[in-house]
All heavy atoms as TSV, in Angstrom:
chain	resi	resn	atom	element	x	y	z
A	1	MET	N	N	-40.290	-37.891	-49.453
A	1	MET	CA	C	-40.260	-38.669	-48.173
A	1	MET	C	C	-41.797	-38.984	-47.895
A	1	MET	O	O	-42.724	-38.605	-48.623
A	1	MET	CB	C	-39.810	-37.616	-47.120
A	1	MET	CG	C	-39.333	-38.376	-45.811
A	1	MET	SD	S	-37.970	-39.361	-46.094
A	1	MET	CE	C	-37.940	-40.448	-44.780
A	2	LEU	N	N	-42.023	-39.780	-46.789
A	2	LEU	CA	C	-43.333	-40.147	-46.378
A	2	LEU	C	C	-44.095	-38.969	-45.787
A	2	LEU	O	O	-43.602	-38.234	-45.049
A	2	LEU	CB	C	-43.129	-41.276	-45.340
A	2	LEU	CG	C	-42.457	-42.481	-45.765
A	2	LEU	CD1	C	-42.281	-43.391	-44.629
A	2	LEU	CD2	C	-43.208	-43.274	-46.799
A	3	ARG	N	N	-45.339	-38.857	-46.272
A	3	ARG	CA	C	-46.249	-37.886	-45.764
A	3	ARG	C	C	-46.794	-38.284	-44.429
A	3	ARG	O	O	-47.216	-39.366	-44.254
A	3	ARG	CB	C	-47.414	-37.670	-46.728
A	3	ARG	CG	C	-48.080	-36.408	-46.527
A	3	ARG	CD	C	-49.015	-36.133	-47.686
A	3	ARG	NE	N	-50.332	-35.793	-47.136
A	3	ARG	CZ	C	-51.484	-36.140	-47.622
A	3	ARG	NH1	N	-51.631	-36.897	-48.641
A	3	ARG	NH2	N	-52.560	-35.813	-46.951
A	4	LYS	N	N	-46.656	-37.327	-43.378
A	4	LYS	CA	C	-47.204	-37.669	-42.104
A	4	LYS	C	C	-48.678	-37.639	-42.080
A	4	LYS	O	O	-49.346	-36.571	-42.477
A	4	LYS	CB	C	-46.584	-36.663	-41.030
A	4	LYS	CG	C	-45.120	-36.819	-41.028
A	4	LYS	CD	C	-44.553	-35.820	-40.057
A	4	LYS	CE	C	-43.073	-35.977	-39.892
A	4	LYS	NZ	N	-42.446	-35.047	-38.991
A	5	ASN	N	N	-49.364	-38.721	-41.675
A	5	ASN	CA	C	-50.755	-38.744	-41.647
A	5	ASN	C	C	-51.308	-39.467	-40.366
A	5	ASN	O	O	-52.436	-39.926	-40.284
A	5	ASN	CB	C	-51.348	-39.498	-42.893
A	5	ASN	CG	C	-50.754	-40.828	-43.128
A	5	ASN	OD1	O	-50.120	-41.407	-42.190
A	5	ASN	ND2	N	-51.054	-41.443	-44.201
A	6	VAL	N	N	-50.415	-39.661	-39.415
A	6	VAL	CA	C	-50.810	-40.264	-38.122
A	6	VAL	C	C	-50.748	-39.230	-37.011
A	6	VAL	O	O	-49.554	-38.690	-36.749
A	6	VAL	CB	C	-49.906	-41.542	-37.853
A	6	VAL	CG1	C	-50.265	-42.071	-36.419
A	6	VAL	CG2	C	-50.070	-42.601	-38.939
A	7	GLY	N	N	-51.773	-38.874	-36.353
A	7	GLY	CA	C	-51.778	-37.929	-35.303
A	7	GLY	C	C	-51.380	-38.467	-33.975
A	7	GLY	O	O	-50.902	-39.606	-33.744
A	8	GLY	N	N	-51.485	-37.580	-32.893
A	8	GLY	CA	C	-51.014	-37.820	-31.553
A	8	GLY	C	C	-51.490	-39.053	-30.821
A	8	GLY	O	O	-50.808	-39.893	-30.461
A	9	ILE	N	N	-52.843	-39.085	-30.696
A	9	ILE	CA	C	-53.382	-40.190	-29.918
A	9	ILE	C	C	-53.260	-41.442	-30.755
A	9	ILE	O	O	-52.939	-42.550	-30.205
A	9	ILE	CB	C	-54.888	-40.034	-29.682
A	9	ILE	CG1	C	-55.028	-38.728	-28.641
A	9	ILE	CG2	C	-55.466	-41.220	-29.043
A	9	ILE	CD1	C	-56.401	-38.339	-28.433
A	10	ASP	N	N	-53.421	-41.422	-32.014
A	10	ASP	CA	C	-53.297	-42.636	-32.889
A	10	ASP	C	C	-51.824	-43.088	-32.911
A	10	ASP	O	O	-51.504	-44.259	-32.885
A	10	ASP	CB	C	-53.559	-42.175	-34.355
A	10	ASP	CG	C	-53.690	-43.419	-35.272
A	10	ASP	OD1	O	-53.682	-44.542	-34.798
A	10	ASP	OD2	O	-53.826	-43.121	-36.528
A	11	ARG	N	N	-50.902	-42.221	-32.785
A	11	ARG	CA	C	-49.440	-42.547	-32.757
A	11	ARG	C	C	-49.078	-43.267	-31.442
A	11	ARG	O	O	-48.470	-44.245	-31.410
A	11	ARG	CB	C	-48.693	-41.287	-32.936
A	11	ARG	CG	C	-47.182	-41.457	-32.848
A	11	ARG	CD	C	-46.404	-40.210	-33.070
A	11	ARG	NE	N	-44.975	-40.390	-33.069
A	11	ARG	CZ	C	-44.059	-39.633	-32.852
A	11	ARG	NH1	N	-44.387	-38.431	-32.496
A	11	ARG	NH2	N	-42.755	-39.916	-32.926
A	12	ILE	N	N	-49.549	-42.680	-30.326
A	12	ILE	CA	C	-49.385	-43.310	-29.030
A	12	ILE	C	C	-49.963	-44.623	-28.904
A	12	ILE	O	O	-49.268	-45.622	-28.456
A	12	ILE	CB	C	-49.992	-42.351	-27.893
A	12	ILE	CG1	C	-49.168	-41.026	-27.791
A	12	ILE	CG2	C	-49.997	-43.056	-26.560
A	12	ILE	CD1	C	-49.767	-40.004	-26.995
A	13	ALA	N	N	-51.127	-44.878	-29.461
A	13	ALA	CA	C	-51.747	-46.194	-29.470
A	13	ALA	C	C	-50.985	-47.093	-30.352
A	13	ALA	O	O	-50.767	-48.364	-29.873
A	13	ALA	CB	C	-53.190	-46.128	-29.987
A	14	ARG	N	N	-50.511	-46.713	-31.469
A	14	ARG	CA	C	-49.769	-47.643	-32.310
A	14	ARG	C	C	-48.521	-48.078	-31.678
A	14	ARG	O	O	-48.095	-49.236	-31.686
A	14	ARG	CB	C	-49.479	-46.961	-33.696
A	14	ARG	CG	C	-50.659	-46.909	-34.564
A	14	ARG	CD	C	-50.228	-46.035	-35.709
A	14	ARG	NE	N	-51.410	-45.673	-36.592
A	14	ARG	CZ	C	-51.689	-46.396	-37.737
A	14	ARG	NH1	N	-50.823	-47.355	-38.126
A	14	ARG	NH2	N	-52.687	-46.132	-38.472
A	15	VAL	N	N	-47.764	-47.057	-31.054
A	15	VAL	CA	C	-46.446	-47.461	-30.444
A	15	VAL	C	C	-46.671	-48.380	-29.253
A	15	VAL	O	O	-46.004	-49.320	-29.069
A	15	VAL	CB	C	-45.694	-46.187	-30.019
A	15	VAL	CG1	C	-44.580	-46.506	-29.135
A	15	VAL	CG2	C	-45.293	-45.445	-31.314
A	16	THR	N	N	-47.780	-48.120	-28.446
A	16	THR	CA	C	-48.023	-48.920	-27.325
A	16	THR	C	C	-48.424	-50.284	-27.656
A	16	THR	O	O	-47.889	-51.295	-27.074
A	16	THR	CB	C	-49.185	-48.346	-26.467
A	16	THR	OG1	O	-48.831	-46.908	-26.157
A	16	THR	CG2	C	-49.522	-49.147	-25.240
A	17	VAL	N	N	-49.190	-50.504	-28.640
A	17	VAL	CA	C	-49.653	-51.772	-29.134
A	17	VAL	C	C	-48.417	-52.579	-29.768
A	17	VAL	O	O	-48.192	-53.683	-29.444
A	17	VAL	CB	C	-50.810	-51.724	-30.119
A	17	VAL	CG1	C	-51.055	-53.095	-30.926
A	17	VAL	CG2	C	-52.146	-51.226	-29.512
A	18	GLY	N	N	-47.636	-51.864	-30.607
A	18	GLY	CA	C	-46.505	-52.527	-31.107
A	18	GLY	C	C	-45.595	-53.045	-30.090
A	18	GLY	O	O	-45.003	-54.138	-30.098
A	19	ILE	N	N	-45.248	-52.223	-29.117
A	19	ILE	CA	C	-44.297	-52.602	-28.044
A	19	ILE	C	C	-44.961	-53.730	-27.166
A	19	ILE	O	O	-44.185	-54.737	-26.843
A	19	ILE	CB	C	-44.025	-51.383	-27.058
A	19	ILE	CG1	C	-43.002	-50.480	-27.803
A	19	ILE	CG2	C	-43.322	-51.876	-25.825
A	19	ILE	CD1	C	-42.871	-49.100	-27.108
A	20	ALA	N	N	-46.244	-53.741	-26.923
A	20	ALA	CA	C	-46.848	-54.790	-26.099
A	20	ALA	C	C	-46.738	-56.050	-26.929
A	20	ALA	O	O	-46.527	-57.102	-26.325
A	20	ALA	CB	C	-48.331	-54.433	-25.906
A	21	LEU	N	N	-47.031	-56.105	-28.230
A	21	LEU	CA	C	-46.996	-57.384	-29.029
A	21	LEU	C	C	-45.517	-57.884	-29.071
A	21	LEU	O	O	-45.302	-59.071	-28.902
A	21	LEU	CB	C	-47.519	-57.197	-30.362
A	21	LEU	CG	C	-49.068	-56.876	-30.458
A	21	LEU	CD1	C	-49.423	-56.468	-31.836
A	21	LEU	CD2	C	-49.757	-58.159	-30.045
A	22	LEU	N	N	-44.654	-57.064	-29.287
A	22	LEU	CA	C	-43.221	-57.513	-29.298
A	22	LEU	C	C	-42.706	-58.023	-27.861
A	22	LEU	O	O	-42.034	-58.982	-27.846
A	22	LEU	CB	C	-42.303	-56.405	-29.851
A	22	LEU	CG	C	-42.524	-56.056	-31.323
A	22	LEU	CD1	C	-41.628	-54.822	-31.747
A	22	LEU	CD2	C	-42.205	-57.256	-32.161
A	23	THR	N	N	-43.178	-57.348	-26.883
A	23	THR	CA	C	-42.877	-57.787	-25.606
A	23	THR	C	C	-43.487	-59.142	-25.360
A	23	THR	O	O	-42.815	-60.003	-24.730
A	23	THR	CB	C	-43.346	-56.701	-24.498
A	23	THR	OG1	O	-42.783	-55.582	-24.754
A	23	THR	CG2	C	-43.000	-57.236	-23.009
A	24	ALA	N	N	-44.667	-59.344	-25.673
A	24	ALA	CA	C	-45.334	-60.640	-25.588
A	24	ALA	C	C	-44.630	-61.776	-26.357
A	24	ALA	O	O	-44.489	-62.840	-25.830
A	24	ALA	CB	C	-46.808	-60.638	-25.979
A	25	PHE	N	N	-44.121	-61.393	-27.523
A	25	PHE	CA	C	-43.307	-62.398	-28.254
A	25	PHE	C	C	-42.037	-62.838	-27.529
A	25	PHE	O	O	-41.732	-63.998	-27.553
A	25	PHE	CB	C	-42.865	-61.818	-29.661
A	25	PHE	CG	C	-42.070	-62.558	-30.475
A	25	PHE	CD1	C	-42.579	-63.739	-31.099
A	25	PHE	CD2	C	-40.734	-62.417	-30.549
A	25	PHE	CE1	C	-41.772	-64.628	-31.877
A	25	PHE	CE2	C	-39.870	-63.234	-31.307
A	25	PHE	CZ	C	-40.413	-64.320	-31.891
A	26	PHE	N	N	-41.358	-61.851	-27.016
A	26	PHE	CA	C	-40.062	-62.249	-26.322
A	26	PHE	C	C	-40.227	-62.785	-24.992
A	26	PHE	O	O	-39.344	-63.537	-24.575
A	26	PHE	CB	C	-39.072	-60.987	-26.347
A	26	PHE	CG	C	-38.579	-60.642	-27.678
A	26	PHE	CD1	C	-39.068	-59.504	-28.387
A	26	PHE	CD2	C	-37.653	-61.413	-28.393
A	26	PHE	CE1	C	-38.616	-59.216	-29.666
A	26	PHE	CE2	C	-37.233	-61.205	-29.673
A	26	PHE	CZ	C	-37.669	-60.053	-30.378
A	27	ILE	N	N	-41.200	-62.375	-24.192
A	27	ILE	CA	C	-41.289	-62.712	-22.868
A	27	ILE	C	C	-42.385	-63.785	-22.665
A	27	ILE	O	O	-42.366	-64.640	-21.668
A	27	ILE	CB	C	-41.597	-61.515	-21.920
A	27	ILE	CG1	C	-40.420	-60.565	-22.052
A	27	ILE	CG2	C	-41.896	-61.894	-20.607
A	27	ILE	CD1	C	-40.626	-59.302	-21.282
A	28	GLY	N	N	-43.380	-63.849	-23.415
A	28	GLY	CA	C	-44.637	-64.699	-23.227
A	28	GLY	C	C	-44.278	-66.098	-23.439
A	28	GLY	O	O	-43.172	-66.462	-23.954
A	29	PRO	N	N	-45.286	-66.972	-23.195
A	29	PRO	CA	C	-45.112	-68.373	-23.277
A	29	PRO	C	C	-44.983	-68.808	-24.771
A	29	PRO	O	O	-45.471	-68.231	-25.712
A	29	PRO	CB	C	-46.351	-69.019	-22.690
A	29	PRO	CG	C	-47.361	-67.897	-22.803
A	29	PRO	CD	C	-46.624	-66.593	-22.708
A	30	GLU	N	N	-44.266	-69.880	-25.100
A	30	GLU	CA	C	-44.119	-70.328	-26.396
A	30	GLU	C	C	-45.363	-71.138	-26.810
A	30	GLU	O	O	-45.849	-72.077	-26.192
A	30	GLU	CB	C	-42.930	-71.389	-26.424
A	30	GLU	CG	C	-42.516	-71.894	-27.830
A	30	GLU	CD	C	-42.022	-70.758	-28.662
A	30	GLU	OE1	O	-41.394	-69.831	-28.151
A	30	GLU	OE2	O	-42.263	-70.769	-29.881
A	31	THR	N	N	-46.016	-70.584	-27.923
A	31	THR	CA	C	-47.165	-71.281	-28.455
A	31	THR	C	C	-46.981	-71.444	-30.008
A	31	THR	O	O	-45.960	-71.075	-30.538
A	31	THR	CB	C	-48.416	-70.343	-28.275
A	31	THR	OG1	O	-48.230	-69.155	-29.072
A	31	THR	CG2	C	-48.668	-70.098	-26.815
A	32	ALA	N	N	-47.847	-72.310	-30.589
A	32	ALA	CA	C	-47.713	-72.502	-31.991
A	32	ALA	C	C	-47.929	-71.313	-32.892
A	32	ALA	O	O	-47.322	-71.187	-33.939
A	32	ALA	CB	C	-48.863	-73.580	-32.428
A	33	TYR	N	N	-48.582	-70.354	-32.477
A	33	TYR	CA	C	-48.848	-69.096	-33.226
A	33	TYR	C	C	-48.110	-67.958	-32.592
A	33	TYR	O	O	-48.487	-66.769	-32.872
A	33	TYR	CB	C	-50.259	-68.770	-33.384
A	33	TYR	CG	C	-51.039	-69.871	-34.150
A	33	TYR	CD1	C	-51.839	-70.757	-33.545
A	33	TYR	CD2	C	-50.862	-70.019	-35.470
A	33	TYR	CE1	C	-52.458	-71.759	-34.072
A	33	TYR	CE2	C	-51.536	-70.951	-36.165
A	33	TYR	CZ	C	-52.319	-71.851	-35.496
A	33	TYR	OH	O	-52.963	-72.871	-36.240
A	34	ASN	N	N	-47.056	-68.124	-31.886
A	34	ASN	CA	C	-46.305	-67.058	-31.214
A	34	ASN	C	C	-45.733	-66.135	-32.330
A	34	ASN	O	O	-45.551	-64.895	-31.995
A	34	ASN	CB	C	-45.238	-67.665	-30.339
A	34	ASN	CG	C	-44.734	-66.675	-29.350
A	34	ASN	OD1	O	-45.405	-65.817	-28.878
A	34	ASN	ND2	N	-43.460	-66.903	-28.945
A	35	TRP	N	N	-45.363	-66.594	-33.485
A	35	TRP	CA	C	-44.784	-65.737	-34.472
A	35	TRP	C	C	-45.661	-64.601	-34.952
A	35	TRP	O	O	-45.269	-63.623	-35.464
A	35	TRP	CB	C	-44.317	-66.692	-35.677
A	35	TRP	CG	C	-45.455	-67.422	-36.308
A	35	TRP	CD1	C	-46.001	-68.571	-35.996
A	35	TRP	CD2	C	-46.267	-66.916	-37.399
A	35	TRP	NE1	N	-46.944	-68.925	-36.766
A	35	TRP	CE2	C	-47.254	-67.873	-37.692
A	35	TRP	CE3	C	-46.329	-65.756	-38.179
A	35	TRP	CZ2	C	-48.207	-67.809	-38.630
A	35	TRP	CZ3	C	-47.292	-65.600	-39.101
A	35	TRP	CH2	C	-48.147	-66.638	-39.320
A	36	LEU	N	N	-46.899	-64.789	-34.821
A	36	LEU	CA	C	-47.912	-63.743	-35.115
A	36	LEU	C	C	-47.742	-62.518	-34.343
A	36	LEU	O	O	-48.061	-61.369	-34.850
A	36	LEU	CB	C	-49.357	-64.216	-34.976
A	36	LEU	CG	C	-49.881	-65.196	-36.013
A	36	LEU	CD1	C	-51.301	-65.730	-35.643
A	36	LEU	CD2	C	-49.860	-64.539	-37.418
A	37	LEU	N	N	-47.141	-62.623	-33.153
A	37	LEU	CA	C	-46.832	-61.345	-32.375
A	37	LEU	C	C	-45.782	-60.566	-33.007
A	37	LEU	O	O	-45.744	-59.358	-32.622
A	37	LEU	CB	C	-46.423	-61.864	-30.909
A	37	LEU	CG	C	-47.474	-62.625	-30.140
A	37	LEU	CD1	C	-46.880	-63.127	-28.824
A	37	LEU	CD2	C	-48.651	-61.647	-29.798
A	38	LEU	N	N	-45.049	-61.114	-33.939
A	38	LEU	CA	C	-44.031	-60.216	-34.579
A	38	LEU	C	C	-44.702	-59.157	-35.564
A	38	LEU	O	O	-44.103	-58.229	-35.909
A	38	LEU	CB	C	-43.102	-61.030	-35.485
A	38	LEU	CG	C	-42.132	-61.878	-34.644
A	38	LEU	CD1	C	-41.344	-62.822	-35.626
A	38	LEU	CD2	C	-41.186	-60.990	-33.806
A	39	LEU	N	N	-46.023	-59.346	-35.734
A	39	LEU	CA	C	-46.738	-58.348	-36.470
A	39	LEU	C	C	-46.823	-56.935	-35.670
A	39	LEU	O	O	-47.116	-55.922	-36.255
A	39	LEU	CB	C	-48.173	-58.794	-36.737
A	39	LEU	CG	C	-48.279	-59.880	-37.774
A	39	LEU	CD1	C	-49.644	-60.249	-37.937
A	39	LEU	CD2	C	-47.726	-59.479	-39.119
A	40	GLY	N	N	-46.365	-57.017	-34.413
A	40	GLY	CA	C	-46.190	-55.670	-33.677
A	40	GLY	C	C	-45.233	-54.766	-34.170
A	40	GLY	O	O	-45.236	-53.507	-33.916
A	41	VAL	N	N	-44.396	-55.208	-35.067
A	41	VAL	CA	C	-43.463	-54.359	-35.728
A	41	VAL	C	C	-44.180	-53.350	-36.648
A	41	VAL	O	O	-43.810	-52.127	-36.729
A	41	VAL	CB	C	-42.422	-55.138	-36.667
A	41	VAL	CG1	C	-41.608	-54.239	-37.504
A	41	VAL	CG2	C	-41.568	-55.985	-35.789
A	42	VAL	N	N	-45.236	-53.640	-37.263
A	42	VAL	CA	C	-46.050	-52.827	-38.182
A	42	VAL	C	C	-46.570	-51.612	-37.520
A	42	VAL	O	O	-46.239	-50.440	-37.775
A	42	VAL	CB	C	-47.095	-53.586	-38.894
A	42	VAL	CG1	C	-47.934	-52.678	-39.771
A	42	VAL	CG2	C	-46.460	-54.713	-39.731
A	43	PRO	N	N	-47.391	-51.730	-36.356
A	43	PRO	CA	C	-47.873	-50.597	-35.774
A	43	PRO	C	C	-46.717	-49.816	-35.012
A	43	PRO	O	O	-46.831	-48.448	-34.955
A	43	PRO	CB	C	-48.772	-51.095	-34.687
A	43	PRO	CG	C	-48.581	-52.567	-34.429
A	43	PRO	CD	C	-47.902	-52.989	-35.745
A	44	LEU	N	N	-45.645	-50.400	-34.580
A	44	LEU	CA	C	-44.577	-49.685	-33.973
A	44	LEU	C	C	-43.893	-48.709	-35.066
A	44	LEU	O	O	-43.672	-47.626	-34.700
A	44	LEU	CB	C	-43.558	-50.683	-33.356
A	44	LEU	CG	C	-42.339	-50.073	-32.726
A	44	LEU	CD1	C	-42.796	-49.196	-31.515
A	44	LEU	CD2	C	-41.365	-51.115	-32.300
A	45	VAL	N	N	-43.627	-49.332	-36.091
A	45	VAL	CA	C	-42.931	-48.468	-37.262
A	45	VAL	C	C	-43.769	-47.449	-37.649
A	45	VAL	O	O	-43.396	-46.252	-37.885
A	45	VAL	CB	C	-42.387	-49.422	-38.331
A	45	VAL	CG1	C	-41.893	-48.615	-39.532
A	45	VAL	CG2	C	-41.311	-50.392	-37.806
A	46	THR	N	N	-45.048	-47.743	-38.001
A	46	THR	CA	C	-45.979	-46.657	-38.531
A	46	THR	C	C	-46.135	-45.506	-37.456
A	46	THR	O	O	-46.337	-44.459	-37.729
A	46	THR	CB	C	-47.275	-47.230	-38.934
A	46	THR	OG1	O	-47.951	-47.948	-37.834
A	46	THR	CG2	C	-47.163	-48.156	-40.099
A	47	GLY	N	N	-46.207	-45.940	-36.170
A	47	GLY	CA	C	-46.275	-44.917	-35.150
A	47	GLY	C	C	-45.093	-44.090	-35.035
A	47	GLY	O	O	-45.120	-42.933	-34.777
A	48	LEU	N	N	-43.891	-44.744	-35.153
A	48	LEU	CA	C	-42.629	-43.911	-35.010
A	48	LEU	C	C	-42.388	-43.047	-36.197
A	48	LEU	O	O	-41.866	-41.964	-36.023
A	48	LEU	CB	C	-41.508	-44.915	-34.822
A	48	LEU	CG	C	-41.445	-45.646	-33.420
A	48	LEU	CD1	C	-40.253	-46.635	-33.390
A	48	LEU	CD2	C	-41.255	-44.691	-32.300
A	49	LEU	N	N	-42.772	-43.510	-37.413
A	49	LEU	CA	C	-42.512	-42.775	-38.645
A	49	LEU	C	C	-43.703	-41.727	-38.921
A	49	LEU	O	O	-43.626	-40.881	-39.677
A	49	LEU	CB	C	-42.477	-43.698	-39.799
A	49	LEU	CG	C	-41.156	-44.581	-39.865
A	49	LEU	CD1	C	-41.239	-45.445	-41.161
A	49	LEU	CD2	C	-39.923	-43.731	-39.800
A	50	ARG	N	N	-44.754	-41.887	-38.115
A	50	ARG	CA	C	-45.932	-41.015	-38.254
A	50	ARG	C	C	-46.572	-41.073	-39.685
A	50	ARG	O	O	-47.094	-40.047	-40.179
A	50	ARG	CB	C	-45.701	-39.649	-37.780
A	50	ARG	CG	C	-45.191	-39.468	-36.448
A	50	ARG	CD	C	-45.035	-38.076	-36.021
A	50	ARG	NE	N	-46.373	-37.538	-35.880
A	50	ARG	CZ	C	-46.587	-36.305	-35.477
A	50	ARG	NH1	N	-45.531	-35.416	-35.213
A	50	ARG	NH2	N	-47.807	-35.837	-35.384
A	51	SER	N	N	-46.323	-42.242	-40.340
A	51	SER	CA	C	-46.885	-42.335	-41.742
A	51	SER	C	C	-47.414	-43.774	-41.813
A	51	SER	O	O	-46.815	-44.737	-41.592
A	51	SER	CB	C	-45.822	-42.087	-42.708
A	51	SER	OG	O	-46.356	-42.346	-43.962
A	52	CYS	N	N	-48.726	-43.910	-42.303
A	52	CYS	CA	C	-49.328	-45.208	-42.477
A	52	CYS	C	C	-49.712	-45.284	-43.999
A	52	CYS	O	O	-50.469	-44.544	-44.543
A	52	CYS	CB	C	-50.623	-45.220	-41.604
A	52	CYS	SG	S	-51.496	-46.836	-41.874
A	53	PRO	N	N	-49.161	-46.323	-44.707
A	53	PRO	CA	C	-49.446	-46.521	-46.050
A	53	PRO	C	C	-50.936	-46.766	-46.410
A	53	PRO	O	O	-51.435	-46.300	-47.377
A	53	PRO	CB	C	-48.599	-47.728	-46.449
A	53	PRO	CG	C	-47.613	-47.909	-45.408
A	53	PRO	CD	C	-48.178	-47.260	-44.157
A	54	ILE	N	N	-51.614	-47.475	-45.584
A	54	ILE	CA	C	-53.071	-47.699	-45.769
A	54	ILE	C	C	-53.815	-46.367	-45.639
A	54	ILE	O	O	-54.749	-46.148	-46.422
A	54	ILE	CB	C	-53.524	-48.745	-44.760
A	54	ILE	CG1	C	-52.926	-50.154	-44.986
A	54	ILE	CG2	C	-55.109	-48.791	-44.813
A	54	ILE	CD1	C	-53.287	-51.183	-44.068
A	55	TYR	N	N	-53.490	-45.547	-44.687
A	55	TYR	CA	C	-54.123	-44.239	-44.620
A	55	TYR	C	C	-53.821	-43.365	-45.859
A	55	TYR	O	O	-54.716	-42.696	-46.278
A	55	TYR	CB	C	-53.564	-43.343	-43.400
A	55	TYR	CG	C	-54.147	-43.703	-42.095
A	55	TYR	CD1	C	-55.006	-44.818	-41.820
A	55	TYR	CD2	C	-53.815	-42.949	-40.880
A	55	TYR	CE1	C	-55.566	-45.102	-40.615
A	55	TYR	CE2	C	-54.393	-43.225	-39.733
A	55	TYR	CZ	C	-55.230	-44.193	-39.547
A	55	TYR	OH	O	-55.730	-44.539	-38.262
A	56	THR	N	N	-52.700	-43.529	-46.386
A	56	THR	CA	C	-52.445	-42.793	-47.666
A	56	THR	C	C	-53.256	-43.332	-48.852
A	56	THR	O	O	-53.864	-42.480	-49.552
A	56	THR	CB	C	-50.877	-43.008	-48.048
A	56	THR	OG1	O	-50.095	-42.531	-46.922
A	56	THR	CG2	C	-50.546	-42.250	-49.285
A	57	ILE	N	N	-53.454	-44.598	-48.933
A	57	ILE	CA	C	-54.253	-45.185	-50.030
A	57	ILE	C	C	-55.747	-44.764	-49.840
A	57	ILE	O	O	-56.405	-44.469	-50.821
A	57	ILE	CB	C	-54.119	-46.736	-49.984
A	57	ILE	CG1	C	-52.719	-47.146	-50.356
A	57	ILE	CG2	C	-55.138	-47.399	-50.885
A	57	ILE	CD1	C	-52.386	-48.588	-50.186
A	58	VAL	N	N	-56.163	-44.858	-48.605
A	58	VAL	CA	C	-57.653	-44.503	-48.378
A	58	VAL	C	C	-57.889	-42.988	-48.382
A	58	VAL	O	O	-58.983	-42.562	-48.577
A	58	VAL	CB	C	-58.095	-45.163	-47.032
A	58	VAL	CG1	C	-59.556	-44.782	-46.685
A	58	VAL	CG2	C	-57.912	-46.647	-47.094
A	59	GLY	N	N	-56.876	-42.265	-48.127
A	59	GLY	CA	C	-57.004	-40.781	-47.983
A	59	GLY	C	C	-57.414	-40.186	-46.677
A	59	GLY	O	O	-57.913	-39.211	-46.551
A	60	VAL	N	N	-56.992	-41.010	-45.549
A	60	VAL	CA	C	-57.367	-40.601	-44.284
A	60	VAL	C	C	-56.077	-40.042	-43.562
A	60	VAL	O	O	-55.025	-40.358	-43.840
A	60	VAL	CB	C	-57.850	-41.844	-43.472
A	60	VAL	CG1	C	-58.086	-41.559	-41.982
A	60	VAL	CG2	C	-59.062	-42.438	-44.101
A	61	THR	N	N	-56.359	-39.024	-42.645
A	61	THR	CA	C	-55.342	-38.540	-41.901
A	61	THR	C	C	-55.863	-38.210	-40.456
A	61	THR	O	O	-56.976	-37.816	-40.277
A	61	THR	CB	C	-54.720	-37.299	-42.470
A	61	THR	OG1	O	-53.736	-36.764	-41.610
A	61	THR	CG2	C	-55.720	-36.164	-42.638
A	62	THR	N	N	-55.098	-38.504	-39.454
A	62	THR	CA	C	-55.495	-38.135	-38.079
A	62	THR	C	C	-54.630	-37.103	-37.496
A	62	THR	O	O	-54.646	-36.716	-36.302
A	62	THR	CB	C	-55.327	-39.433	-37.139
A	62	THR	OG1	O	-54.090	-39.915	-37.230
A	62	THR	CG2	C	-56.276	-40.533	-37.527
A	63	CYS	N	N	-53.806	-36.483	-38.354
A	63	CYS	CA	C	-53.011	-35.280	-37.978
A	63	CYS	C	C	-53.970	-34.063	-37.880
A	63	CYS	O	O	-54.885	-33.942	-38.713
A	63	CYS	CB	C	-51.889	-34.979	-38.991
A	63	CYS	SG	S	-50.614	-36.157	-38.864
A	64	PRO	N	N	-53.663	-33.074	-36.954
A	64	PRO	CA	C	-54.445	-31.956	-36.928
A	64	PRO	C	C	-54.269	-31.076	-38.218
A	64	PRO	O	O	-53.193	-31.100	-38.731
A	64	PRO	CB	C	-53.968	-31.218	-35.717
A	64	PRO	CG	C	-52.673	-31.874	-35.311
A	64	PRO	CD	C	-52.721	-33.201	-35.945
A	65	ALA	N	N	-55.323	-30.344	-38.605
A	65	ALA	CA	C	-55.239	-29.503	-39.827
A	65	ALA	C	C	-54.216	-28.377	-39.533
A	65	ALA	O	O	-54.013	-27.861	-38.424
A	65	ALA	CB	C	-56.537	-28.877	-40.131
A	66	LYS	N	N	-53.422	-28.013	-40.639
A	66	LYS	CA	C	-52.334	-27.049	-40.545
A	66	LYS	C	C	-53.028	-25.630	-40.787
A	66	LYS	O	O	-53.862	-25.470	-41.493
A	66	LYS	CB	C	-51.342	-27.227	-41.573
A	66	LYS	CG	C	-50.523	-28.442	-41.245
A	66	LYS	CD	C	-49.392	-28.653	-42.238
A	66	LYS	CE	C	-48.562	-29.897	-41.924
A	66	LYS	NZ	N	-47.550	-30.097	-42.770
């Protein structure tokens, strides 16, 4: 399974940013680059799953030590 490497504050920030971007996509004004707001799925999913593939590659973790 995926190794958890996203800690508490990082997780809250990712979920908040993801929800904000997706909300802006669905509620905000129609612009030429509105589709870029769909990138909010990435921080939302990584926050909910508590695992970031880039953190894994780089070897970073924001989880507290066990």
